[in-house]
C-alpha positions as CSV (number, residue, x, y, z in Angstrom):
1,M,139.5,118.0,121.1
2,V,140.3,117.5,117.4
3,D,142.8,114.7,116.6
4,A,145.8,115.9,114.5
5,K,145.3,112.9,112.2
6,E,141.8,114.1,111.3
7,L,143.2,117.4,110.1
8,R,145.4,115.7,107.6
9,G,142.4,115.0,105.5
10,Y,141.8,118.7,104.8
11,R,143.6,120.2,101.8
12,I,144.7,123.3,103.8
13,F,146.8,121.0,106.1
14,M,148.0,118.5,103.5
15,Q,151.5,120.0,103.4
16,L,152.0,119.5,107.2
17,V,153.7,116.5,108.8
18,G,152.7,114.8,112.1
19,E,154.5,117.1,114.5
20,E,153.3,120.2,112.7
21,L,149.7,118.9,112.8
22,E,150.2,118.4,116.5
23,M,150.9,122.1,116.8
24,V,147.7,123.0,115.0
25,A,145.3,120.6,116.6
26,P,145.1,122.3,120.0
27,L,143.9,125.5,118.3
28,A,140.8,123.8,116.9
29,E,137.3,124.1,118.3
30,E,134.4,121.9,117.2
31,A,130.9,123.3,116.9
32,A,127.5,122.3,115.5
33,Y,125.3,124.7,113.5
34,E,121.7,124.6,112.3
35,P,120.4,125.5,108.9
36,G,119.9,129.2,108.3
37,T,122.8,130.2,110.5
38,R,125.1,132.7,108.8
39,I,128.6,132.0,110.1
40,I,130.4,134.5,107.9
41,R,129.1,137.8,106.6
42,E,130.6,139.4,103.5
43,G,132.4,142.7,104.1
44,E,132.8,142.1,107.9
45,P,135.9,141.2,109.8
46,A,137.0,137.6,109.2
47,T,137.6,136.0,112.6
48,Y,137.5,132.2,112.0
49,L,138.7,129.6,109.5
50,Y,136.2,126.7,109.3
51,L,136.7,123.1,108.2
52,V,133.5,121.2,107.2
53,K,133.3,118.0,109.1
54,K,129.6,117.1,108.4
55,G,126.8,118.9,106.6
56,R,126.7,121.5,103.8
57,L,127.4,125.2,103.6
58,Q,126.6,127.8,100.9
59,V,129.2,130.4,99.9
60,K,127.4,133.5,98.7
61,M,128.4,136.9,97.3
62,T,126.4,140.0,96.6
63,A,126.2,140.7,92.8
64,A,126.3,144.2,91.3
65,S,122.5,144.1,91.2
66,G,122.5,143.7,95.0
67,Q,121.1,140.2,94.8
68,E,122.9,137.5,96.8
69,V,124.0,134.6,94.7
70,V,125.3,131.1,95.7
71,L,128.8,130.7,94.2
72,D,129.8,127.5,95.8
73,E,128.9,124.8,98.3
74,A,131.2,123.6,101.0
75,V,130.9,119.9,101.9
76,P,132.8,117.6,104.3
77,G,136.5,117.9,103.7
78,T,136.4,121.5,102.5
79,T,137.4,124.9,104.0
80,V,135.7,128.3,104.3
81,G,136.7,131.5,105.9
82,W,140.2,131.7,104.5
83,S,140.1,135.5,104.9
84,A,140.8,135.0,108.6
85,L,144.3,134.1,107.7
86,A,144.8,136.8,105.1
87,E,146.5,140.2,105.6
88,R,143.3,142.2,105.1
89,R,141.0,140.0,107.2
90,I,137.8,141.1,105.6
91,S,135.3,138.4,104.5
92,T,135.0,138.3,100.7
93,A,131.8,136.2,100.8
94,S,129.0,135.2,103.2
95,V,128.6,131.6,104.3
96,D,125.3,130.1,105.4
97,V,124.6,126.7,106.9
98,A,122.4,124.8,104.4
99,E,121.9,121.6,106.5
100,P,122.8,120.6,110.0
101,S,126.6,120.9,110.1
102,E,129.6,120.1,112.3
103,L,132.5,122.4,111.8
104,I,136.1,122.6,113.1
105,A,136.9,126.3,113.7
106,F,140.3,128.0,114.1
107,E,140.6,131.6,115.4
108,G,142.6,133.5,112.7
109,E,144.6,135.5,115.3
110,R,145.8,132.3,117.0
111,M,146.7,130.7,113.7
112,R,148.7,133.7,112.6
113,R,150.6,133.7,115.9
114,L,151.5,130.1,115.3
115,F,152.7,131.0,111.8
116,E,155.0,133.7,113.2
117,E,156.4,131.2,115.8
118,N,156.8,128.4,113.2
119,C,157.3,129.6,109.7
120,R,157.3,126.0,108.3
121,V,153.7,125.5,109.6
122,G,152.7,128.9,108.2
123,Y,154.2,128.2,104.8
124,G,152.6,124.8,104.6
125,V,149.1,126.1,105.5
126,M,149.4,129.0,103.1
127,R,150.4,126.6,100.3
128,G,147.3,124.7,100.9
129,L,145.3,127.9,101.2
130,T,146.5,129.1,97.7
131,V,145.0,125.9,96.2
132,I,141.6,126.6,97.9
133,V,141.5,130.2,97.0
134,S,142.5,129.5,93.4
135,R,139.7,126.9,93.0
136,R,137.2,129.2,94.5
137,L,138.2,132.0,92.1
138,D,137.9,129.6,89.2
139,R,134.4,128.7,90.2
140,C,133.5,132.4,90.6
141,R,134.8,133.1,87.1
142,S,132.8,130.2,85.7
143,Y,129.7,131.3,87.4
144,F,129.9,134.9,86.2
145,A,131.1,133.9,82.7
146,A,128.0,131.7,82.3
147,R,125.7,134.6,83.1
148,Q,127.2,137.0,80.5
């Protein structure tokens, strides 16, 4: 089981206080993945939000040319799979395991139910999520601007 105190170190949960983290922690599942495993596929339904505990992941998108490009790397302390919490729930990028990794996974449906039951938790997580999405968008812009 994931300790609520461990979750505090992730940006997505930084707005939450102790008792709110205690509500989130039981929803967490820990799993280990080997290099080459694709945990998220662009364009497919987004099911899980992942926190990187150990290892390294590559965030990839398909360019207009059809070539898959690495836009970002997720390292310990970062989050991928935010689409699992979004309204549309379709993955906007693929995520591959680049080195042996330990992840903390949250099923999006269970998280959204918690948000409906406790709006304060939902608001806090979504505030953290906006920072993550904004930074990822900035990196995407920089990547594509450098190739123009």
